[in-house]
N, CA, C and O atoms as CSV, one atom per row, in Angstrom:
chain,resi,resn,atom,element,x,y,z
A,1,UNK,N,N,14.805,-19.313,-16.314
A,1,UNK,CA,C,14.511,-20.084,-17.505
A,1,UNK,C,C,13.309,-19.511,-18.252
A,1,UNK,O,O,13.347,-19.406,-19.478
A,2,UNK,N,N,12.254,-19.141,-17.549
A,2,UNK,CA,C,11.049,-18.624,-18.186
A,2,UNK,C,C,10.942,-17.110,-18.073
A,2,UNK,O,O,9.842,-16.566,-18.173
A,3,UNK,N,N,12.058,-16.418,-17.868
A,3,UNK,CA,C,12.011,-14.984,-17.656
A,3,UNK,C,C,11.490,-14.227,-18.875
A,3,UNK,O,O,10.744,-13.260,-18.724
A,4,UNK,N,N,11.871,-14.652,-20.085
A,4,UNK,CA,C,11.429,-13.958,-21.282
A,4,UNK,C,C,10.119,-14.464,-21.841
A,4,UNK,O,O,9.617,-13.920,-22.824
A,5,UNK,N,N,9.555,-15.494,-21.236
A,5,UNK,CA,C,8.358,-16.111,-21.774
A,5,UNK,C,C,7.134,-15.209,-21.680
A,5,UNK,O,O,6.270,-15.251,-22.556
A,6,UNK,N,N,7.047,-14.398,-20.633
A,6,UNK,CA,C,5.844,-13.616,-20.416
A,6,UNK,C,C,5.981,-12.167,-20.870
A,6,UNK,O,O,5.114,-11.344,-20.576
A,7,UNK,N,N,7.042,-11.853,-21.571
A,7,UNK,CA,C,7.142,-10.529,-22.176
A,7,UNK,C,C,6.379,-10.545,-23.490
A,7,UNK,O,O,6.007,-11.607,-23.989
A,8,UNK,N,N,6.149,-9.360,-24.049
A,8,UNK,CA,C,5.411,-9.281,-25.314
A,8,UNK,C,C,6.161,-10.016,-26.420
A,8,UNK,O,O,5.551,-10.729,-27.217
A,9,UNK,N,N,7.459,-9.846,-26.472
A,9,UNK,CA,C,8.254,-10.539,-27.491
A,9,UNK,C,C,8.233,-12.047,-27.279
A,9,UNK,O,O,8.183,-12.812,-28.242
A,10,UNK,N,N,8.269,-12.463,-26.047
A,10,UNK,CA,C,8.223,-13.893,-25.754
A,10,UNK,C,C,6.915,-14.524,-26.173
A,10,UNK,O,O,6.893,-15.639,-26.695
A,11,UNK,N,N,5.829,-13.816,-25.945
A,11,UNK,CA,C,4.510,-14.328,-26.326
A,11,UNK,C,C,4.380,-14.401,-27.842
A,11,UNK,O,O,3.873,-15.387,-28.378
A,12,UNK,N,N,4.841,-13.352,-28.537
A,12,UNK,CA,C,4.777,-13.349,-30.004
A,12,UNK,C,C,5.649,-14.465,-30.573
A,12,UNK,O,O,5.245,-15.161,-31.504
A,13,UNK,N,N,6.843,-14.632,-30.012
A,13,UNK,CA,C,7.728,-15.702,-30.468
A,13,UNK,C,C,7.096,-17.073,-30.253
A,13,UNK,O,O,7.182,-17.949,-31.114
A,14,UNK,N,N,6.467,-17.249,-29.110
A,14,UNK,CA,C,5.805,-18.519,-28.820
A,14,UNK,C,C,4.640,-18.768,-29.779
A,14,UNK,O,O,4.491,-19.877,-30.291
A,15,UNK,N,N,3.817,-17.752,-30.024
A,15,UNK,CA,C,2.678,-17.916,-30.933
A,15,UNK,C,C,3.132,-18.207,-32.365
A,15,UNK,O,O,2.552,-19.055,-33.043
A,16,UNK,N,N,4.163,-17.506,-32.819
A,16,UNK,CA,C,4.687,-17.768,-34.165
A,16,UNK,C,C,5.287,-19.176,-34.260
A,16,UNK,O,O,5.140,-19.848,-35.281
A,17,UNK,N,N,5.950,-19.612,-33.210
A,17,UNK,CA,C,6.512,-20.961,-33.193
A,17,UNK,C,C,5.435,-22.030,-33.240
A,17,UNK,O,O,5.577,-23.031,-33.942
A,18,UNK,N,N,4.369,-21.824,-32.502
A,18,UNK,CA,C,3.262,-22.784,-32.498
A,18,UNK,C,C,2.568,-22.801,-33.855
A,18,UNK,O,O,2.212,-23.867,-34.357
A,19,UNK,N,N,2.373,-21.621,-34.455
A,19,UNK,CA,C,1.743,-21.559,-35.779
A,19,UNK,C,C,2.607,-22.236,-36.835
A,19,UNK,O,O,2.094,-22.949,-37.697
A,20,UNK,N,N,3.912,-22.017,-36.770
A,20,UNK,CA,C,4.826,-22.660,-37.717
A,20,UNK,C,C,4.821,-24.169,-37.525
A,20,UNK,O,O,4.836,-24.922,-38.499
A,21,UNK,N,N,4.799,-24.610,-36.273
A,21,UNK,CA,C,4.759,-26.046,-35.994
A,21,UNK,C,C,3.463,-26.666,-36.519
A,21,UNK,O,O,3.481,-27.776,-37.051
A,22,UNK,N,N,2.352,-25.965,-36.375
A,22,UNK,CA,C,1.069,-26.459,-36.893
A,22,UNK,C,C,1.130,-26.603,-38.415
A,22,UNK,O,O,0.628,-27.583,-38.965
A,23,UNK,N,N,1.739,-25.637,-39.092
A,23,UNK,CA,C,1.904,-25.717,-40.546
A,23,UNK,C,C,2.744,-26.934,-40.928
A,23,UNK,O,O,2.417,-27.644,-41.879
A,24,UNK,N,N,3.808,-27.170,-40.199
A,24,UNK,CA,C,4.698,-28.298,-40.502
A,24,UNK,C,C,3.996,-29.638,-40.271
A,24,UNK,O,O,4.145,-30.567,-41.065
A,25,UNK,N,N,3.241,-29.731,-39.193
A,25,UNK,CA,C,2.498,-30.968,-38.924
A,25,UNK,C,C,1.439,-31.196,-40.003
A,25,UNK,O,O,1.278,-32.318,-40.484
A,26,UNK,N,N,0.719,-30.140,-40.387
A,26,UNK,CA,C,-0.301,-30.268,-41.424
A,26,UNK,C,C,0.314,-30.736,-42.743
A,26,UNK,O,O,-0.233,-31.614,-43.410
A,27,UNK,N,N,1.453,-30.146,-43.115
A,27,UNK,CA,C,2.124,-30.531,-44.360
A,27,UNK,C,C,2.570,-31.990,-44.305
A,27,UNK,O,O,2.426,-32.719,-45.286
A,28,UNK,N,N,3.109,-32.418,-43.168
A,28,UNK,CA,C,3.550,-33.805,-43.031
A,28,UNK,C,C,2.375,-34.773,-43.139
A,28,UNK,O,O,2.461,-35.776,-43.847
A,29,UNK,N,N,1.294,-34.483,-42.451
A,29,UNK,CA,C,0.113,-35.358,-42.494
A,29,UNK,C,C,-0.457,-35.402,-43.914
A,29,UNK,O,O,-0.863,-36.463,-44.389
A,30,UNK,N,N,-0.485,-34.264,-44.581
A,30,UNK,CA,C,-0.992,-34.222,-45.949
A,30,UNK,C,C,-0.119,-35.051,-46.882
A,30,UNK,O,O,-0.638,-35.771,-47.736
A,31,UNK,N,N,1.184,-34.960,-46.733
A,31,UNK,CA,C,2.093,-35.733,-47.589
A,31,UNK,C,C,1.941,-37.228,-47.353
A,31,UNK,O,O,1.980,-38.013,-48.300
A,32,UNK,N,N,1.771,-37.621,-46.112
A,32,UNK,CA,C,1.674,-39.044,-45.781
A,32,UNK,C,C,0.372,-39.649,-46.305
A,32,UNK,O,O,0.336,-40.834,-46.638
A,33,UNK,N,N,-0.682,-38.864,-46.382
A,33,UNK,CA,C,-1.971,-39.434,-46.790
A,33,UNK,C,C,-2.120,-39.606,-48.303
A,33,UNK,O,O,-3.054,-40.273,-48.748
A,34,UNK,N,N,-1.231,-39.028,-49.097
A,34,UNK,CA,C,-1.303,-39.198,-50.552
A,34,UNK,C,C,-0.618,-40.493,-50.992
A,34,UNK,O,O,0.313,-40.976,-50.347
A,35,UNK,N,N,-1.100,-41.036,-52.098
A,35,UNK,CA,C,-0.511,-42.257,-52.668
A,35,UNK,C,C,0.878,-41.950,-53.236
A,35,UNK,O,O,1.112,-40.843,-53.719
A,36,UNK,N,N,1.795,-42.909,-53.183
A,36,UNK,CA,C,3.143,-42.684,-53.736
A,36,UNK,C,C,3.132,-42.382,-55.231
A,36,UNK,O,O,3.939,-41.580,-55.701
A,37,UNK,N,N,2.228,-43.012,-55.988
A,37,UNK,CA,C,2.217,-42.774,-57.428
A,37,UNK,C,C,1.691,-41.386,-57.796
A,37,UNK,O,O,1.929,-40.914,-58.907
A,38,UNK,N,N,0.979,-40.726,-56.876
A,38,UNK,CA,C,0.494,-39.374,-57.148
A,38,UNK,C,C,1.654,-38.384,-57.235
A,38,UNK,O,O,1.606,-37.439,-58.023
A,39,UNK,N,N,2.685,-38.593,-56.439
A,39,UNK,CA,C,3.855,-37.717,-56.485
A,39,UNK,C,C,4.548,-37.819,-57.839
A,39,UNK,O,O,4.945,-36.812,-58.425
A,40,UNK,N,N,4.687,-39.047,-58.325
A,40,UNK,CA,C,5.333,-39.263,-59.622
A,40,UNK,C,C,4.470,-38.693,-60.741
A,40,UNK,O,O,4.982,-38.055,-61.660
A,41,UNK,N,N,3.158,-38.923,-60.664
A,41,UNK,CA,C,2.250,-38.422,-61.696
A,41,UNK,C,C,2.213,-36.895,-61.727
A,41,UNK,O,O,1.990,-36.302,-62.782
A,42,UNK,N,N,2.429,-36.263,-60.584
A,42,UNK,CA,C,2.428,-34.805,-60.519
A,42,UNK,C,C,3.768,-34.216,-60.950
A,42,UNK,O,O,3.904,-32.997,-61.055
A,43,UNK,N,N,4.748,-35.064,-61.198
A,43,UNK,CA,C,6.058,-34.575,-61.618
A,43,UNK,C,C,6.870,-34.007,-60.468
A,43,UNK,O,O,7.728,-33.150,-60.678
A,44,UNK,N,N,6.609,-34.471,-59.262
A,44,UNK,CA,C,7.322,-33.996,-58.073
A,44,UNK,C,C,8.233,-35.102,-57.561
A,44,UNK,O,O,8.226,-36.215,-58.088
A,45,UNK,N,N,9.009,-34.796,-56.540
A,45,UNK,CA,C,9.860,-35.811,-55.924
A,45,UNK,C,C,8.983,-36.907,-55.313
A,45,UNK,O,O,7.759,-36.784,-55.278
A,46,UNK,N,N,9.611,-37.966,-54.839
A,46,UNK,CA,C,8.868,-39.113,-54.334
A,46,UNK,C,C,8.205,-38.819,-52.989
A,46,UNK,O,O,8.542,-37.853,-52.303
A,47,UNK,N,N,7.267,-39.668,-52.641
A,47,UNK,CA,C,6.594,-39.553,-51.349
A,47,UNK,C,C,7.590,-39.728,-50.216
A,47,UNK,O,O,7.514,-39.030,-49.205
A,48,UNK,N,N,8.518,-40.652,-50.380
A,48,UNK,CA,C,9.531,-40.888,-49.354
A,48,UNK,C,C,10.373,-39.631,-49.126
A,48,UNK,O,O,10.655,-39.270,-47.983
A,49,UNK,N,N,10.773,-38.967,-50.209
A,49,UNK,CA,C,11.565,-37.750,-50.107
A,49,UNK,C,C,10.822,-36.687,-49.304
A,49,UNK,O,O,11.368,-36.122,-48.356
A,50,UNK,N,N,9.571,-36.415,-49.688
A,50,UNK,CA,C,8.816,-35.371,-49.006
A,50,UNK,C,C,8.467,-35.763,-47.580
A,50,UNK,O,O,8.410,-34.898,-46.705
A,51,UNK,N,N,8.232,-37.042,-47.323
A,51,UNK,CA,C,7.944,-37.478,-45.956
A,51,UNK,C,C,9.156,-37.267,-45.053
A,51,UNK,O,O,9.012,-36.837,-43.909
A,52,UNK,N,N,10.328,-37.565,-45.557
A,52,UNK,CA,C,11.552,-37.360,-44.765
A,52,UNK,C,C,11.800,-35.870,-44.542
A,52,UNK,O,O,12.069,-35.446,-43.419
A,53,UNK,N,N,11.709,-35.075,-45.611
A,53,UNK,CA,C,11.936,-33.632,-45.486
A,53,UNK,C,C,10.956,-33.015,-44.485
A,53,UNK,O,O,11.357,-32.247,-43.610
A,54,UNK,N,N,9.688,-33.349,-44.618
A,54,UNK,CA,C,8.682,-32.758,-43.736
A,54,UNK,C,C,8.750,-33.336,-42.325
A,54,UNK,O,O,8.418,-32.646,-41.361
A,55,UNK,N,N,9.174,-34.584,-42.193
A,55,UNK,CA,C,9.371,-35.153,-40.856
A,55,UNK,C,C,10.493,-34.447,-40.107
A,55,UNK,O,O,10.358,-34.127,-38.926
A,56,UNK,N,N,11.605,-34.207,-40.804
A,56,UNK,CA,C,12.716,-33.473,-40.196
A,56,UNK,C,C,12.294,-32.033,-39.904
A,56,UNK,O,O,12.641,-31.483,-38.859
A,57,UNK,N,N,11.545,-31.421,-40.826
A,57,UNK,CA,C,11.067,-30.053,-40.610
A,57,UNK,C,C,10.162,-29.976,-39.387
A,57,UNK,O,O,10.249,-29.025,-38.610
A,58,UNK,N,N,9.301,-30.962,-39.211
A,58,UNK,CA,C,8.415,-30.985,-38.053
A,58,UNK,C,C,9.213,-31.142,-36.758
A,58,UNK,O,O,8.915,-30.492,-35.756
A,59,UNK,N,N,10.212,-31.996,-36.787
A,59,UNK,CA,C,11.068,-32.177,-35.609
A,59,UNK,C,C,11.815,-30.883,-35.278
A,59,UNK,O,O,11.875,-30.478,-34.117
A,60,UNK,N,N,12.381,-30.240,-36.293
A,60,UNK,CA,C,13.088,-28.983,-36.067
A,60,UNK,C,C,12.137,-27.884,-35.612
A,60,UNK,O,O,12.497,-27.050,-34.781
A,61,UNK,N,N,10.932,-27.883,-36.150
A,61,UNK,CA,C,9.943,-26.901,-35.727
A,61,UNK,C,C,9.546,-27.085,-34.279
A,61,UNK,O,O,9.346,-26.109,-33.555
A,62,UNK,N,N,9.432,-28.327,-33.854
A,62,UNK,CA,C,9.097,-28.601,-32.455
A,62,UNK,C,C,10.205,-28.119,-31.526
A,62,UNK,O,O,9.941,-27.526,-30.480
A,63,UNK,N,N,11.443,-28.382,-31.921
A,63,UNK,CA,C,12.590,-27.989,-31.098
A,63,UNK,C,C,12.696,-26.467,-30.990
A,63,UNK,O,O,13.122,-25.941,-29.961
A,64,UNK,N,N,12.309,-25.766,-32.050
A,64,UNK,CA,C,12.509,-24.320,-32.062
A,64,UNK,C,C,11.314,-23.507,-31.568
A,64,UNK,O,O,11.333,-22.280,-31.664
A,65,UNK,N,N,10.286,-24.152,-31.048
A,65,UNK,CA,C,9.116,-23.408,-30.536
A,65,UNK,C,C,9.543,-22.533,-29.370
A,65,UNK,O,O,10.105,-23.010,-28.385
A,66,UNK,N,N,9.264,-21.241,-29.504
A,66,UNK,CA,C,9.514,-20.303,-28.422
A,66,UNK,C,C,10.968,-19.973,-28.155
A,66,UNK,O,O,11.268,-19.326,-27.151
A,67,UNK,N,N,11.869,-20.389,-29.004
A,67,UNK,CA,C,13.288,-20.160,-28.765
A,67,UNK,C,C,13.837,-19.156,-29.772
A,67,UNK,O,O,13.661,-19.317,-30.980
A,68,UNK,N,N,14.496,-18.129,-29.270
A,68,UNK,CA,C,15.134,-17.162,-30.154
A,68,UNK,C,C,16.457,-17.687,-30.692
A,68,UNK,O,O,16.913,-17.249,-31.749
A,69,UNK,N,N,17.070,-18.606,-29.986
A,69,UNK,CA,C,18.382,-19.108,-30.385
A,69,UNK,C,C,18.321,-20.004,-31.606
A,69,UNK,O,O,19.277,-20.064,-32.379
A,70,UNK,N,N,17.224,-20.690,-31.787
A,70,UNK,CA,C,17.096,-21.612,-32.918
A,70,UNK,C,C,16.165,-21.048,-33.987
A,70,UNK,O,O,15.498,-21.804,-34.694
A,71,UNK,N,N,16.120,-19.739,-34.104
A,71,UNK,CA,C,15.229,-19.097,-35.071
A,71,UNK,C,C,15.541,-19.523,-36.499
A,71,UNK,O,O,14.625,-19.801,-37.272
A,72,UNK,N,N,16.821,-19.579,-36.861
A,72,UNK,CA,C,17.173,-19.934,-38.239
A,72,UNK,C,C,16.809,-21.385,-38.548
A,72,UNK,O,O,16.443,-21.701,-39.680
A,73,UNK,N,N,16.904,-22.258,-37.567
A,73,UNK,CA,C,16.506,-23.652,-37.776
A,73,UNK,C,C,15.001,-23.732,-37.998
A,73,UNK,O,O,14.532,-24.452,-38.880
A,74,UNK,N,N,14.252,-22.991,-37.196
A,74,UNK,CA,C,12.801,-22.952,-37.371
A,74,UNK,C,C,12.404,-22.345,-38.708
A,74,UNK,O,O,11.416,-22.762,-39.313
A,75,UNK,N,N,13.161,-21.373,-39.165
A,75,UNK,CA,C,12.882,-20.753,-40.453
A,75,UNK,C,C,13.087,-21.742,-41.601
A,75,UNK,O,O,12.298,-21.770,-42.545
A,76,UNK,N,N,14.132,-22.542,-41.520
A,76,UNK,CA,C,14.379,-23.575,-42.534
A,76,UNK,C,C,13.215,-24.566,-42.563
A,76,UNK,O,O,12.774,-24.982,-43.634
A,77,UNK,N,N,12.725,-24.937,-41.386
A,77,UNK,CA,C,11.613,-25.883,-41.303
A,77,UNK,C,C,10.347,-25.292,-41.914
A,77,UNK,O,O,9.617,-25.992,-42.616
A,78,UNK,N,N,10.077,-24.020,-41.658
A,78,UNK,CA,C,8.892,-23.364,-42.214
A,78,UNK,C,C,9.002,-23.261,-43.724
A,78,UNK,O,O,8.010,-23.448,-44.428
A,79,UNK,N,N,10.189,-22.968,-44.234
A,79,UNK,CA,C,10.378,-22.855,-45.687
A,79,UNK,C,C,10.107,-24.201,-46.357
A,79,UNK,O,O,9.471,-24.246,-47.409
A,80,UNK,N,N,10.579,-25.294,-45.764
A,80,UNK,CA,C,10.330,-26.620,-46.335
A,80,UNK,C,C,8.825,-26.913,-46.388
A,80,UNK,O,O,8.320,-27.398,-47.401
A,81,UNK,N,N,8.120,-26.620,-45.304
A,81,UNK,CA,C,6.668,-26.849,-45.278
A,81,UNK,C,C,5.943,-25.920,-46.249
A,81,UNK,O,O,4.970,-26.324,-46.887
A,82,UNK,N,N,6.408,-24.687,-46.362
A,82,UNK,CA,C,5.765,-23.735,-47.273
A,82,UNK,C,C,5.965,-24.140,-48.728
A,82,UNK,O,O,5.052,-23.981,-49.538
A,83,UNK,N,N,7.124,-24.655,-49.073
A,83,UNK,CA,C,7.358,-25.133,-50.434
A,83,UNK,C,C,6.414,-26.285,-50.747
A,83,UNK,O,O,5.832,-26.343,-51.831
A,84,UNK,N,N,6.264,-27.194,-49.803
A,84,UNK,CA,C,5.337,-28.304,-50.018
A,84,UNK,C,C,3.911,-27.784,-50.210
A,84,UNK,O,O,3.210,-28.203,-51.131
A,85,UNK,N,N,3.487,-26.868,-49.334
A,85,UNK,CA,C,2.111,-26.374,-49.387
A,85,UNK,C,C,1.832,-25.562,-50.654
A,85,UNK,O,O,0.729,-25.626,-51.197
A,86,UNK,N,N,2.823,-24.800,-51.128
A,86,UNK,CA,C,2.592,-23.923,-52.273
A,86,UNK,C,C,2.816,-24.596,-53.615
A,86,UNK,O,O,2.215,-24.192,-54.610
A,87,UNK,N,N,3.669,-25.617,-53.667
A,87,UNK,CA,C,4.023,-26.225,-54.947
A,87,UNK,C,C,3.552,-27.672,-55.079
A,87,UNK,O,O,2.898,-28.028,-56.059
A,88,UNK,N,N,3.880,-28.490,-54.107
A,88,UNK,CA,C,3.615,-29.925,-54.219
A,88,UNK,C,C,2.148,-30.249,-53.943
A,88,UNK,O,O,1.531,-31.000,-54.698
A,89,UNK,N,N,1.590,-29.700,-52.882
A,89,UNK,CA,C,0.207,-30.032,-52.516
A,89,UNK,C,C,-0.800,-29.701,-53.613
A,89,UNK,O,O,-1.653,-30.537,-53.909
A,90,UNK,N,N,-0.741,-28.506,-54.236
A,90,UNK,CA,C,-1.697,-28.246,-55.329
A,90,UNK,C,C,-1.547,-29.216,-56.497
A,90,UNK,O,O,-2.544,-29.610,-57.101
A,91,UNK,N,N,-0.316,-29.604,-56.823
A,91,UNK,CA,C,-0.106,-30.562,-57.914
A,91,UNK,C,C,-0.663,-31.933,-57.547
A,91,UNK,O,O,-1.240,-32.616,-58.393
A,92,UNK,N,N,-0.494,-32.335,-56.294
A,92,UNK,CA,C,-1.036,-33.624,-55.847
A,92,UNK,C,C,-2.562,-33.604,-55.860
A,92,UNK,O,O,-3.197,-34.586,-56.246
A,93,UNK,N,N,-3.141,-32.499,-55.442
A,93,UNK,CA,C,-4.604,-32.405,-55.439
A,93,UNK,C,C,-5.161,-32.443,-56.847
A,93,UNK,O,O,-6.224,-33.019,-57.080
A,94,UNK,N,N,-4.457,-31.836,-57.786
A,94,UNK,CA,C,-4.911,-31.846,-59.169
A,94,UNK,C,C,-4.844,-33.253,-59.748
A,94,UNK,O,O,-5.764,-33.686,-60.443
A,95,UNK,N,N,-3.771,-33.958,-59.468
A,95,UNK,CA,C,-3.602,-35.325,-59.982
A,95,UNK,C,C,-4.575,-36.287,-59.302
A,95,UNK,O,O,-5.116,-37.187,-59.943
A,96,UNK,N,N,-4.790,-36.094,-58.009
A,96,UNK,CA,C,-5.639,-37.005,-57.240
A,96,UNK,C,C,-7.121,-36.700,-57.376
A,96,UNK,O,O,-7.957,-37.435,-56.851
A,97,UNK,N,N,-7.455,-35.621,-58.076
A,97,UNK,CA,C,-8.864,-35.266,-58.243
A,97,UNK,C,C,-9.390,-34.381,-57.150
A,97,UNK,O,O,-10.599,-34.166,-57.075
A,98,UNK,N,N,-8.525,-33.849,-56.285
A,98,UNK,CA,C,-8.966,-32.966,-55.208
A,98,UNK,C,C,-9.213,-31.551,-55.676
A,98,UNK,O,O,-9.971,-30.821,-55.037
A,99,UNK,N,N,-8.596,-31.137,-56.773
A,99,UNK,CA,C,-8.787,-29.785,-57.274
A,99,UNK,C,C,-9.806,-29.785,-58.392
A,99,UNK,O,O,-9.433,-29.817,-59.565
A,100,UNK,N,N,-11.071,-29.749,-58.061
A,100,UNK,CA,C,-12.140,-29.868,-59.060
A,100,UNK,C,C,-12.625,-28.516,-59.565
A,100,UNK,O,O,-13.693,-28.425,-60.170
A,101,UNK,N,N,-11.861,-27.487,-59.324
A,101,UNK,CA,C,-12.319,-26.168,-59.763
A,101,UNK,C,C,-13.455,-25.691,-58.890
A,101,UNK,O,O,-13.331,-25.714,-57.666
A,102,UNK,N,N,-14.551,-25.263,-59.470
A,102,UNK,CA,C,-15.674,-24.761,-58.715
A,102,UNK,C,C,-16.749,-25.810,-58.478
A,102,UNK,O,O,-17.816,-25.481,-57.960
A,103,UNK,N,N,-16.503,-27.043,-58.838
A,103,UNK,CA,C,-17.515,-28.094,-58.729
A,103,UNK,C,C,-17.609,-28.578,-57.285
A,103,UNK,O,O,-16.594,-28.884,-56.660
A,104,UNK,N,N,-18.824,-28.646,-56.762
A,104,UNK,CA,C,-19.049,-29.123,-55.410
A,104,UNK,C,C,-19.320,-30.615,-55.457
A,104,UNK,O,O,-20.072,-31.098,-56.304
A,105,UNK,N,N,-18.696,-31.342,-54.534
A,105,UNK,CA,C,-18.894,-32.783,-54.485
A,105,UNK,C,C,-19.586,-33.149,-53.179
A,105,UNK,O,O,-19.160,-32.749,-52.096
A,106,UNK,N,N,-20.649,-33.910,-53.303
A,106,UNK,CA,C,-21.347,-34.439,-52.156
A,106,UNK,C,C,-21.037,-35.912,-52.009
A,106,UNK,O,O,-20.195,-36.437,-52.738
A,107,UNK,N,N,-21.694,-36.592,-51.086
A,107,UNK,CA,C,-21.412,-38.006,-50.889
A,107,UNK,C,C,-21.846,-38.883,-52.052
A,107,UNK,O,O,-21.369,-40.010,-52.190
A,108,UNK,N,N,-22.753,-38.376,-52.898
A,108,UNK,CA,C,-23.244,-39.170,-54.030
A,108,UNK,C,C,-22.854,-38.584,-55.384
A,108,UNK,O,O,-23.378,-39.010,-56.413
A,109,UNK,N,N,-21.943,-37.614,-55.396
A,109,UNK,CA,C,-21.501,-37.029,-56.642
A,109,UNK,C,C,-21.621,-35.514,-56.641
A,109,UNK,O,O,-21.828,-34.905,-55.592
A,110,UNK,N,N,-21.492,-34.912,-57.802
A,110,UNK,CA,C,-21.514,-33.450,-57.869
A,110,UNK,C,C,-22.909,-32.881,-57.637
A,110,UNK,O,O,-23.916,-33.545,-57.885
A,111,UNK,N,N,-22.951,-31.641,-57.156
A,111,UNK,CA,C,-24.217,-30.930,-57.001
A,111,UNK,C,C,-24.029,-29.485,-57.384
A,111,UNK,O,O,-24.977,-28.703,-57.327
C-alpha cells in the first residue's frame, strides 16, 4: 500500500497534494468569511455558489492527496480554488475595503 510513498515521485506527489489542499482550504475559508452582499457588489456569483464550489473542491483535494489515480480530480479542485483566488478574491477585497493600495492601516486608522 505504501510502496510508492517513499520514492522521490511519491514524496513530490504528496507535497504537491498537500500544497493544493492548503490552497483549497484557504480559498474556502476566505469565501466563507466575506459578507454575501460583497459578492453581489463585486459582480461575482453568490456566496452560496462559491462556498459550494470551494467546499466540493476542498473535499476532492483531500481525497486526491498523494494519489496518482485521482490526479485529474485534484487538478479540477485546484483550478476552482485558483479561479477564486485570482478573480473573485481581489474583487471582494476591493469592494470590502481590503485592497487599499499602498495605504497602511493600523488599529486606529492609516499611518
